[in-house]
C-alpha distance (Angstrom), angle and dihedral (degrees) to the residues before:
residue distance angle dihedral
M1 . . .
R2 3.76 . .
W3 3.72 127.0 .
K4 3.75 118.8 -142.0
K5 3.75 110.9 -143.5
L6 3.84 114.5 -142.1
A7 3.79 128.1 -173.1
P8 3.80 108.7 -121.6
V9 3.79 116.5 -104.4
V10 3.83 114.6 -136.8
L11 3.79 104.8 -138.6
S12 3.70 121.6 -130.9
L13 3.85 101.7 -125.0
C14 3.75 140.0 174.8
C15 3.72 110.0 -86.6
V16 3.82 91.9 -126.0
T17 3.87 111.6 81.5
A18 3.83 131.1 171.5
S19 3.68 89.0 11.4
A20 3.80 135.5 142.6
Q21 3.78 86.8 -99.2
E22 3.78 90.8 58.1
A23 3.80 89.3 47.3
R24 3.79 90.4 58.9
E25 3.74 94.7 47.4
R26 3.83 113.9 107.2
E27 3.77 118.4 -118.3
V28 3.77 120.4 -123.6
Y29 3.76 135.4 -179.2
I30 3.74 129.7 -126.9
T31 3.74 135.9 -166.0
L32 3.79 122.3 -150.8
G33 3.75 140.3 160.6
S34 3.87 108.5 -74.2
E35 3.78 91.6 -130.6
A36 3.84 86.2 74.1
L37 3.85 96.4 48.1
D38 3.88 99.3 91.8
S39 3.76 93.5 41.4
L40 3.97 90.8 51.3
R41 3.78 95.1 47.6
T42 3.85 93.3 45.7
S43 3.85 90.5 51.0
F44 3.83 94.4 51.1
R45 3.81 90.4 45.2
A46 3.75 91.8 50.6
S47 3.85 92.0 52.2
G48 3.79 93.1 51.4
E49 3.71 90.1 -114.6
T50 3.83 125.9 138.4
V51 3.88 107.0 -87.1
P52 3.78 114.3 -124.4
T53 3.74 112.1 -107.2
L54 3.90 116.1 -113.4
V55 3.82 106.4 -133.2
R56 3.72 101.1 174.0
E57 3.81 143.2 -23.6
A58 3.83 126.6 -151.7
N59 3.85 139.6 148.1
G60 3.78 90.2 7.6
V61 3.75 95.5 -56.2
S62 3.85 125.0 107.9
V63 3.88 126.8 -154.5
L64 3.86 115.9 -147.1
K65 3.82 132.9 178.7
L66 3.81 118.2 -140.3
R67 3.78 141.5 146.0
E68 3.78 119.3 -78.4
G69 3.80 89.3 -119.8
Q70 3.73 90.8 62.4
L71 3.77 94.8 61.7
G72 3.79 93.8 87.3
D73 3.82 89.2 54.3
V74 3.80 91.0 52.0
S75 3.84 86.2 53.2
R76 3.78 88.0 53.5
L77 3.71 94.9 52.6
M78 3.79 93.5 46.1
H79 3.83 90.0 50.1
D80 3.81 95.7 47.8
Q81 3.71 100.4 41.6
Y82 3.82 106.6 25.7
N83 3.88 101.9 22.9
R84 3.80 89.3 -127.7
C85 3.75 131.9 144.3
A86 3.05 107.7 -131.5
G87 3.78 96.9 -24.7
F88 3.82 95.0 -169.6
M89 3.84 139.4 57.2
T90 3.82 122.2 -128.5
H91 3.82 122.8 -143.1
E92 3.81 130.2 -163.6
T93 3.82 92.2 -142.4
Q94 3.80 140.7 27.7
E95 3.84 89.9 -120.8
A96 3.87 89.3 58.4
A97 3.82 92.3 46.7
L98 3.90 92.8 48.2
A99 3.78 89.6 48.6
A100 3.92 89.0 55.8
L101 3.87 86.9 63.1
E102 3.78 90.8 73.1
P103 3.82 116.6 84.6
A104 3.83 113.6 -101.8
Q105 3.80 113.1 -97.6
P106 3.79 110.8 -131.4
S107 3.72 114.3 -110.4
L108 3.72 118.8 -114.6
T109 3.84 90.0 -140.5
Q110 3.85 92.1 86.3
T111 3.82 86.8 76.2
L112 3.82 84.4 72.1
V113 3.75 93.1 61.3
S114 3.86 128.4 84.2
Y115 3.78 107.0 -174.3
T116 3.78 96.9 -140.7
L117 3.78 129.5 154.0
D118 3.75 106.0 -143.5
N119 3.89 108.0 117.4
A120 3.83 97.6 80.2
A121 3.78 93.6 138.1
V122 3.75 90.6 60.1
V123 3.79 92.9 43.6
N124 3.73 93.3 52.2
T125 3.76 93.7 45.7
L126 3.78 88.5 52.9
F127 3.76 89.5 48.8
S128 3.76 92.1 55.2
G129 3.78 93.6 59.6
L130 3.88 98.5 48.1
Q131 3.86 111.7 110.3
E132 3.70 130.2 -168.1
A133 3.85 92.4 -153.0
S134 3.96 90.4 56.2
L135 3.76 91.9 47.0
R136 3.77 91.8 48.3
S137 3.87 90.7 49.0
T138 3.87 89.6 57.9
I139 3.78 93.9 49.1
T140 3.75 89.8 48.8
S141 3.80 92.6 50.9
L142 3.77 93.7 48.2
S143 3.73 95.5 45.0
S144 3.83 92.5 47.7
Y145 3.83 89.2 75.8
T146 3.87 114.1 95.0
N147 3.80 86.2 -119.0
R148 3.76 143.2 -38.2
Y149 3.73 98.6 -133.3
Y150 3.72 110.3 163.3
N151 3.86 101.8 -123.3
G152 3.67 133.3 34.7
S153 3.82 94.8 7.1
T154 3.79 118.3 120.6
S155 3.77 91.4 -165.3
A156 3.85 92.1 54.9
V157 3.88 89.8 60.3
Q158 3.74 90.8 44.3
A159 3.85 90.4 53.0
S160 3.71 90.1 52.0
N161 3.73 92.9 49.6
W162 3.82 91.5 46.1
L163 3.86 90.3 53.6
R164 3.82 93.1 48.2
D165 3.77 91.8 51.3
T166 3.83 91.5 46.1
W167 3.80 91.8 52.2
A168 3.81 93.2 43.7
A169 3.70 88.8 53.4
Y170 3.88 91.2 52.8
A171 3.77 88.0 55.0
A172 3.80 97.1 42.5
N173 3.89 92.7 50.9
A174 3.79 87.2 55.1
N175 3.86 94.0 48.7
R176 3.77 91.2 -125.7
D177 3.76 115.5 167.3
D178 3.72 91.0 171.1
V179 3.84 90.3 68.6
T180 3.76 130.4 81.2
V181 3.78 129.0 -172.2
A182 3.89 117.9 -166.7
L183 3.75 143.7 160.5
Y184 3.90 111.6 -115.0
T185 3.92 102.8 -148.1
H186 3.77 124.6 -151.1
S187 3.74 120.0 -149.0
S188 3.85 96.0 -148.7
W189 3.81 100.3 52.9
S190 3.80 139.7 23.8
Q191 3.79 106.9 -117.7
P192 3.85 113.5 86.1
S193 3.84 125.4 -149.2
V194 3.74 119.2 -124.7
I195 3.82 125.3 -132.5
A196 3.88 128.8 -173.6
T197 3.83 113.6 -169.9
I198 3.88 127.7 -163.0
T199 3.72 107.0 -167.2
G200 3.79 112.6 -132.8
T201 3.94 121.2 -115.7
V202 3.81 98.6 -144.4
T203 3.80 111.5 20.1
P204 3.85 104.3 16.4
N205 3.87 92.3 169.5
E206 3.80 91.1 62.9
V207 3.86 107.9 85.5
V208 3.88 130.5 -156.6
V209 3.86 113.0 -163.9
I210 3.88 123.1 -155.5
G211 3.77 110.5 -179.7
G212 3.76 148.8 163.1
H213 3.82 133.3 172.5
L214 3.90 121.3 -94.5
D215 3.80 98.4 -164.8
S216 3.86 128.5 89.1
I217 3.81 136.8 -165.6
N218 3.82 141.7 -157.8
I219 3.72 105.6 -149.0
N220 3.80 94.6 -174.7
V221 3.78 95.3 77.1
G222 3.80 135.1 65.0
S223 3.72 122.7 -86.9
S224 3.89 94.0 -105.6
S225 3.90 89.7 54.5
R226 3.78 98.0 49.4
P227 3.79 97.3 88.4
T228 3.92 89.2 59.2
A229 3.88 102.6 29.2
T230 3.73 119.0 110.3
A231 3.70 110.0 -98.4
P232 3.87 111.0 155.4
G233 3.80 93.4 173.4
A234 3.76 92.4 -162.1
D235 3.84 95.0 161.7
D236 3.89 97.0 20.4
D237 2.96 93.3 76.2
A238 3.76 120.2 -39.0
S239 3.87 83.6 85.2
G240 3.84 92.1 58.8
V241 3.77 93.5 44.0
A242 3.79 92.5 46.8
T243 3.90 88.9 48.7
L244 3.76 93.1 56.9
S245 3.85 91.6 37.2
E246 3.77 87.0 58.8
V247 3.82 94.7 50.9
F248 3.81 89.0 50.3
R249 3.82 92.3 48.6
V250 3.90 91.1 51.5
A251 3.81 90.6 45.5
M252 3.76 90.6 56.0
A253 3.84 93.1 42.6
K254 3.73 91.9 50.5
G255 3.80 96.7 44.5
Y256 3.81 94.5 -119.0
K257 3.80 113.1 -176.3
P258 3.84 111.8 -167.4
A259 3.73 121.9 -151.2
R260 3.79 89.7 -142.2
T261 3.79 123.3 47.8
V262 3.82 109.3 -98.7
K263 3.80 121.8 -158.0
F264 3.87 121.2 -164.7
M265 3.82 108.8 -155.7
A266 3.86 132.1 -168.6
Y267 3.79 104.2 -169.6
A268 3.81 127.3 -149.1
A269 3.78 125.7 -138.3
E270 3.85 102.7 16.6
E271 3.77 93.0 140.6
V272 3.72 94.0 64.1
G273 3.72 98.3 49.8
L274 3.86 110.7 -49.1
L275 3.79 91.6 -78.4
G276 3.79 99.7 155.9
S277 3.77 96.8 47.3
Q278 3.73 91.6 44.0
A279 3.80 92.0 55.6
I280 3.82 93.2 47.7
A281 3.87 93.0 44.9
Q282 3.70 93.1 48.7
A283 3.88 90.8 48.2
H284 3.77 90.4 53.7
K285 3.87 91.5 48.9
A286 3.86 90.0 50.3
S287 3.80 96.2 46.1
P288 3.79 113.1 30.4
S289 3.72 93.2 147.4
T290 3.93 91.9 62.2
L291 3.89 102.1 25.5
G292 3.83 98.8 34.1
T293 3.77 139.3 -110.2
V294 3.85 106.6 -76.4
V295 3.92 110.0 -135.5
G296 3.85 98.1 174.6
V297 3.70 142.7 1.5
L298 3.88 129.5 -157.8
Q299 3.81 118.7 -165.9
L300 3.89 121.8 -157.9
D301 3.78 110.7 -165.6
M302 3.78 115.2 157.4
T303 3.83 112.4 -5.9
N304 3.83 107.0 158.3
Y305 3.83 107.9 69.1
R306 3.77 119.7 81.8
G307 3.80 103.2 -153.6
S308 3.77 100.6 152.1
T309 3.85 140.7 48.6
V310 3.91 89.4 -114.8
E311 3.75 112.1 73.9
V312 3.83 98.0 -144.3
T313 3.85 132.7 23.0
L314 3.93 122.3 -164.9
V315 3.74 118.9 -146.5
T316 3.79 110.3 -128.5
D317 3.90 101.2 -172.7
N318 3.79 123.5 78.1
T319 3.81 86.5 9.9
N320 3.83 135.8 97.8
A321 3.73 117.5 -93.8
A322 3.78 98.8 -154.7
Q323 3.90 90.4 50.2
N324 3.81 91.0 44.6
A325 3.94 88.6 54.7
F326 3.75 87.2 50.2
L327 3.82 92.2 49.3
G328 3.72 91.2 48.6
N329 3.75 90.3 52.2
L330 3.78 91.0 50.9
I331 3.80 90.7 52.0
D332 3.81 92.2 47.7
T333 3.84 95.8 43.5
Y334 3.86 99.3 41.5
T335 3.81 106.4 27.4
G336 3.73 112.2 16.3
Y337 3.82 88.8 -143.9
T338 3.93 114.6 160.1
R339 3.81 111.7 -111.5
S340 3.76 143.1 178.6
N341 3.80 138.1 -176.7
I342 3.75 126.3 -103.7
T343 3.87 139.6 174.3
C344 3.75 120.7 -136.1
G345 3.83 105.2 -179.5
Y346 3.78 136.1 -123.7
G347 3.82 117.8 -15.9
C348 3.86 95.3 -11.2
S349 3.90 92.3 152.5
D350 3.79 144.4 -9.3
H351 3.78 94.4 -75.0
A352 3.75 85.0 77.5
S353 3.85 91.1 63.4
W354 3.79 89.8 58.6
N355 3.79 94.5 41.0
A356 3.80 90.4 53.6
Q357 3.81 88.0 58.4
G358 3.66 91.6 52.2
Y359 3.81 98.4 -104.2
P360 3.85 123.1 138.9
A361 3.79 105.7 -104.4
S362 3.72 135.0 174.4
I363 3.82 138.9 -179.1
P364 3.81 129.6 -160.7
F365 3.76 110.1 -160.6
E366 3.79 135.6 -160.3
A367 3.93 101.4 -119.3
L368 3.81 146.5 -7.7
M369 3.82 113.2 -70.4
N370 3.77 113.2 -81.4
Q371 3.80 88.7 21.5
D372 3.76 94.9 74.3
N373 3.79 125.8 108.0
P374 3.82 109.5 -49.4
Y375 3.85 94.9 -157.8
I376 3.78 99.1 64.2
H377 3.85 117.8 124.5
T378 3.69 92.3 23.4
A379 3.87 139.1 90.0
N380 3.73 86.3 -100.3
D381 3.83 99.3 66.6
T382 3.82 90.9 110.1
L383 3.79 131.8 145.0
A384 3.84 90.4 -109.7
N385 3.82 88.7 58.6
S386 3.85 93.4 50.0
T387 3.78 105.2 56.8
G388 3.68 103.4 -19.9
G389 3.73 94.8 -82.3
N390 3.82 104.2 -45.6
A391 3.84 134.5 94.8
T392 3.70 99.8 -133.5
N393 3.74 96.0 124.2
A394 3.76 93.2 47.7
L395 3.72 90.2 51.9
K396 3.80 88.9 65.6
F397 3.79 88.8 58.2
A398 3.81 90.4 49.4
R399 3.84 86.7 59.1
I400 3.76 89.9 51.8
A401 3.72 93.7 47.1
A402 3.94 91.4 46.7
A403 3.77 89.1 52.2
Y404 3.82 89.8 49.0
L405 3.77 89.7 48.7
A406 3.78 95.3 51.3
E407 3.85 98.2 40.9
L408 3.85 98.3 42.4
G409 3.77 97.4 31.7
K410 3.83 91.9 39.1
G411 3.77 115.6 -174.7
T412 3.79 132.9 119.2
I413 3.75 146.8 -88.0
P414 3.84 108.5 -128.7
G415 3.74 114.7 -121.2
L416 3.78 99.1 26.0
P417 3.80 109.4 144.1
T418 3.74 119.3 -113.2
D419 3.81 110.5 -116.2
T420 3.81 119.1 -169.5
T421 3.85 97.7 159.1
D422 3.82 117.3 111.3
P423 3.88 117.6 -137.2
T424 3.75 121.6 -113.5
V425 3.82 117.6 -121.9
S426 3.84 135.1 176.6
L427 3.78 135.4 175.2
S428 3.76 117.1 -114.0
S429 3.83 96.6 179.9
P430 2.97 149.5 66.0
A431 3.72 101.3 29.7
S432 3.86 118.1 -119.7
G433 3.84 109.1 -92.9
A434 3.85 93.8 15.5
T435 3.75 121.5 148.6
V436 3.86 110.7 -128.5
T437 3.78 135.7 -167.3
G438 3.74 135.7 -176.3
T439 3.88 117.5 -16.5
V440 3.81 110.7 6.3
S441 3.77 126.6 -167.5
I442 3.81 110.9 -132.2
A443 3.82 106.3 -166.5
A444 3.80 135.8 178.3
T445 3.83 142.0 179.1
A446 3.69 121.3 -135.9
T447 3.76 140.0 176.8
D448 3.76 137.1 178.9
N449 3.82 137.7 -174.1
V450 3.83 90.3 -117.1
G451 3.69 105.5 16.6
V452 3.85 143.1 -58.9
S453 3.82 110.7 -107.8
K454 3.83 97.9 -172.5
V455 3.79 144.4 -18.7
E456 3.81 116.9 -139.9
F457 3.78 121.7 -157.1
L458 3.84 120.2 -144.5
V459 3.81 130.5 -160.7
D460 3.81 114.2 -166.5
G461 3.71 86.2 -14.0
A462 3.84 96.0 -57.6
L463 3.82 121.8 116.0
K464 3.81 109.4 -108.7
G465 3.84 103.9 163.7
T466 3.76 145.4 -3.7
S467 3.84 132.3 -146.2
F468 3.78 121.5 -162.1
A469 3.78 101.0 -172.1
S470 3.82 138.4 39.7
P471 2.96 131.7 -66.7
Y472 3.87 84.6 55.4
S473 3.81 114.2 -152.3
F474 3.76 143.1 135.5
A475 3.74 129.4 -153.8
W476 3.89 105.8 -130.4
D477 3.81 120.4 -165.1
S478 3.66 100.2 -143.2
R479 3.84 90.4 -165.5
T480 3.78 88.1 76.2
V481 3.79 89.4 77.3
A482 3.77 132.0 50.7
N483 3.77 122.0 -92.1
G484 3.80 111.3 -90.0
S485 3.78 141.2 57.7
H486 3.85 120.2 -10.4
T487 3.76 137.2 162.2
V488 3.81 130.6 -128.7
A489 3.80 129.2 -166.9
A490 3.81 142.3 162.4
K491 3.80 131.6 -133.6
A492 3.74 123.0 -162.3
S493 3.86 124.3 -162.3
D494 3.77 134.6 -176.0
S495 3.86 128.9 -149.2
A496 3.72 92.0 -93.0
G497 3.71 93.7 61.3
N498 3.83 96.3 -105.5
S499 3.84 112.9 137.6
A500 3.78 143.6 176.2
T501 3.85 131.0 -160.1
T502 3.89 128.9 -152.1
T503 3.74 121.1 -125.4
A504 3.91 105.3 -95.4
R505 3.73 117.3 -100.6
T506 3.83 121.5 -146.6
V507 3.68 120.7 -132.8
T508 3.83 133.7 175.3
V509 3.84 118.0 -125.8
S510 3.76 112.8 -151.3
N511 3.77 113.9 169.6
V512 3.77 127.0 165.8
S513 3.76 109.2 -126.0
T514 3.78 138.4 157.5
S515 3.78 138.9 -170.4
G516 3.75 118.9 -138.8
T517 3.82 130.6 -119.2
Y518 3.73 131.0 -146.7
D519 3.82 115.4 -84.6
S520 3.73 109.0 -153.5
T521 3.84 92.3 -158.6
L522 3.69 97.9 49.7
K523 3.81 90.2 33.8
T524 3.81 99.1 -136.6
V525 3.78 141.6 64.7
R526 3.79 118.3 -54.7
C527 3.91 135.4 -175.2
S528 3.81 101.5 -151.3
A529 3.80 97.7 -175.6
V530 3.72 122.6 73.1
A531 3.82 107.1 -110.8
A532 3.87 140.9 142.9
T533 3.83 95.3 -100.3
C534 3.75 138.3 31.2
D535 3.71 119.3 -166.9
S536 3.93 132.4 -174.3
G537 3.82 91.0 -150.7
T538 3.88 109.3 -164.2
A539 3.77 93.9 -34.5
F540 3.90 94.5 103.9
T541 3.85 97.5 42.6
G542 3.71 109.2 131.6
R543 3.84 131.0 9.9
G544 3.79 125.3 -87.4
T545 3.88 106.6 -64.6
R546 3.87 90.0 -9.7
G547 3.74 99.1 89.7
P548 3.81 139.5 -18.0
E549 3.84 100.1 -50.8
L550 3.66 109.2 152.4
S551 3.84 121.0 -136.7
Y552 3.81 92.0 -2.3
P553 2.99 142.0 -137.3
N554 3.99 83.9 37.3
T555 3.77 92.4 -160.3
L556 3.75 127.6 133.4
R557 3.84 107.0 -72.1
G558 3.76 89.7 -12.2
T559 3.78 96.8 -73.1
C560 3.71 126.5 146.3
A561 3.92 102.9 40.0
D562 3.76 122.0 -136.3
G563 3.87 121.6 -108.7
S564 3.85 114.3 -101.8
G565 3.78 100.8 -151.7
G566 3.76 129.9 108.3
T567 3.77 135.6 13.0
F568 3.69 133.0 -58.3
H569 3.87 112.5 -91.0
S570 3.81 91.8 -3.4
D571 3.76 94.5 72.3
E572 3.81 128.5 38.1
S573 3.78 125.7 -60.4
M574 3.80 139.4 155.9
D575 3.77 104.5 -125.2
A576 3.85 109.6 174.9
L577 3.85 138.3 2.9
K578 3.76 127.5 -163.3
V579 3.83 132.8 178.3
S580 3.80 122.6 -168.8
T581 3.76 138.8 162.2
V582 3.85 115.9 -104.2
D583 3.74 94.0 -133.0
G584 3.75 96.7 45.5
T585 3.85 97.2 -116.7
P586 3.93 123.7 119.0
F587 3.72 122.9 -75.7
A588 3.79 117.1 -79.8
P589 3.67 139.2 150.8
G590 3.88 112.7 -77.0
K591 3.83 92.4 24.6
Q592 3.81 116.5 130.9
V593 3.90 109.3 -126.3
K594 3.85 132.6 -170.7
V595 3.73 120.3 -136.4
E596 3.75 114.5 -155.0
A597 3.88 119.6 -170.6
T598 3.78 118.6 -171.9
V599 3.86 107.7 -153.8
W600 3.78 136.5 178.0
A601 3.73 106.8 -129.2
Y602 3.86 126.6 -152.9
A603 3.83 120.6 -108.4
N604 3.78 88.4 -94.9
P605 3.87 98.6 47.6
A606 3.75 93.3 -178.3
S607 3.80 89.4 73.9
D608 3.85 92.2 59.3
R609 3.77 129.5 83.5
L610 3.84 135.4 -166.8
E611 3.80 123.4 -156.3
L612 3.85 122.5 -171.9
F613 3.86 123.6 -157.6
Y614 3.80 137.4 175.2
T615 3.74 134.6 -156.7
A616 3.81 126.3 -161.2
N617 3.75 93.8 -150.2
A618 3.78 114.0 43.8
T619 3.85 94.0 171.0
A620 3.88 94.2 57.9
T621 3.79 114.1 114.0
T622 3.84 89.3 -121.0
P623 3.72 109.3 23.1
V624 3.77 118.4 -148.5
W625 3.86 111.5 -127.4
T626 3.77 123.3 -152.1
Q627 3.81 117.6 -165.3
I628 3.77 117.6 -123.4
G629 3.76 109.4 -137.4
T630 3.88 115.2 -49.7
S631 3.87 137.3 -53.5
L632 3.75 114.6 -55.1
T633 3.90 125.2 -147.7
P634 3.84 122.0 -145.3
T635 3.82 111.3 -116.9
A636 3.88 95.8 -145.4
A637 3.80 141.1 12.1
G638 3.76 118.4 -89.6
A639 3.85 128.6 20.6
V640 3.91 108.7 7.9
T641 3.89 127.7 163.7
L642 3.77 116.0 -142.5
S643 3.78 123.1 -175.8
A644 3.80 144.8 -176.0
T645 3.85 134.9 178.1
Y646 3.80 133.0 -136.8
T647 3.83 138.9 163.6
L648 3.89 118.7 -96.4
P649 3.74 116.1 -116.8
S650 3.69 126.2 -149.3
G651 3.83 116.9 -74.5
T652 3.80 133.2 103.0
N653 3.78 96.9 -131.4
Q654 3.78 114.6 41.0
A655 3.74 134.4 163.7
V656 3.84 142.5 -163.0
R657 3.83 124.7 -145.4
A658 3.86 125.4 -152.6
Q659 3.78 114.9 -162.0
F660 3.78 112.4 -171.0
R661 3.91 112.1 -175.8
Y662 3.79 145.4 163.9
G663 3.77 111.3 -109.1
S664 3.71 136.1 84.4
S665 3.84 98.4 -137.6
S666 3.85 121.2 95.7
T667 3.74 124.0 -112.2
T668 3.80 140.1 178.3
S669 3.82 93.8 -158.6
P670 3.82 115.8 111.5
C671 3.72 94.1 -152.2
V672 3.86 115.4 47.5
S673 3.78 114.6 170.2
N674 3.76 120.2 -138.2
E675 3.88 132.3 127.6
Y676 3.84 93.8 -106.4
N677 3.84 98.6 44.5
D678 3.84 126.6 109.7
R679 3.78 133.2 -173.2
D680 3.80 128.0 -172.3
D681 3.78 129.6 179.9
L682 3.82 126.8 -152.0
V683 3.84 118.1 -161.9
F684 3.81 121.6 -158.0
A685 3.83 139.5 175.7
V686 3.83 121.0 -112.2
G687 3.79 123.7 -158.6
Q688 3.80 117.0 -130.4
């Protein structure tokens, strides 16, 4: 087991300690991941504040007793050291906190769900009504309040009332007597949650929940100042609430009638331990006959900041794997957005409240961990600091939420025309019998009596890419398959679910590639012949003495030794390295190349980093390394392939270096020492 050393955070606390005011404060209990326990207690001790009392620890979760006024300071620590929001769960009683130590029992309600995609006409109709300007207006309105702090803040209550009135107006304008909008009051704090309910037409007792948290917090002030401190919370989480609000607005405007009951929820008190969503989730668990049986939950927490290359990340811990797969399928089918998986730790948003009650919950997020909005929980979380003043990124999540609504809520939109006509589709390239190399454009033409919604491209019968607008094409990297005969085809679909597929064409893949061999002078793997690809094969698998790595450390002239800590394929290692030209032709100066590093990531992949470097002269006594892009973070534990591109300089013998290491900070050094770090160099010949 490794121990992650964290510098203590000195908490910003109210200047009055051990006072009569403290004595009057009620005691509450929190549960948090045990990995944060030592850091939290050290931080409170360093500040001179009363250290929360450890009640019990089990299954990697700790129960602590503390004063309610300390909750905001716990939020600050979880933000500063663990990049979590909130990162813990607050409980009114010790009994409730101890109950949270037991693993959640899966709800039997998931047997009611068949994760089918067969409501495309409703999905696309909802899409047509979503507007960036409307979404932006809601973010602007919510973030205009001084703050939305859960307790003692007048503006927080005003924000809840404003949202209730806004949602009620959407329903009233649509003359919907099947819709209710109400405040959900909480006895222990002042801010109410807000819930809009659309009663289902077929199975009204089955409930779909789409939620986000309404409160905000400024962690840079003391506990007594938080109710009046500036905390606009434009991204965290006015963006999420505005996203689901926009979906509700369009559902009303389009006359959407769900088969299942759908509840749109804006939770109070997320930032201090998921209090609002816990209360609501527990109420549904206690009274399914009156509140309905929850069959799925979608959480929207921070949607309007584009911090990573991928457009959407899906949280895989404290969520439901089957519903996550369904959500990923929705994203791929209806949006085409690039996506990846992340973990965010214990209690990182309101989905955890529903998961703790055994309900299927999922959360799509705006970025990879540690690449999300750096302004959250401060006075600078403004719309201008999200996407420069627009809501274009949040609009993507509105499309995801609308697809989730239509495909899990099912139902209809009255007046949609019935379309039973299949599209027509034909391949325009590559030609039948063609020999292909490198990246190949697979292109198609498609038409439909109503409209083509997408064209999917198939290689050997497997889906490889999707195009949503004409001209329909997909850039296929033929080097991802073995040389030889393969088939390509295209499938066109319309919004009613009608589809047509072309006859498969056969092409011959013929790529020049080579695997390197060990060079005893350079002391690493080398591809001596000029080619389009250079691959380390299995020579780099493992790290030094931790695994089967041959001739370690596999760095130029044996410099920069591997770390010797940990266990093979439990702790970090650099397992394979490949460099190839993007266009499939041999290496030459000016060619763009792709570097792919296959790494083995630790169980907490957010703590790992990969840096890629190149040198134009691998035979130099002291090679000069240039970093390619910035540090990359694995998206999951275990084997992960990360990549970057760069342009080849002049030089007949060049090399790339992959440095995979433990540590969340960024670096530009090509040789960082740590017991878990690994470097490998791959040398390849370049034509002139």
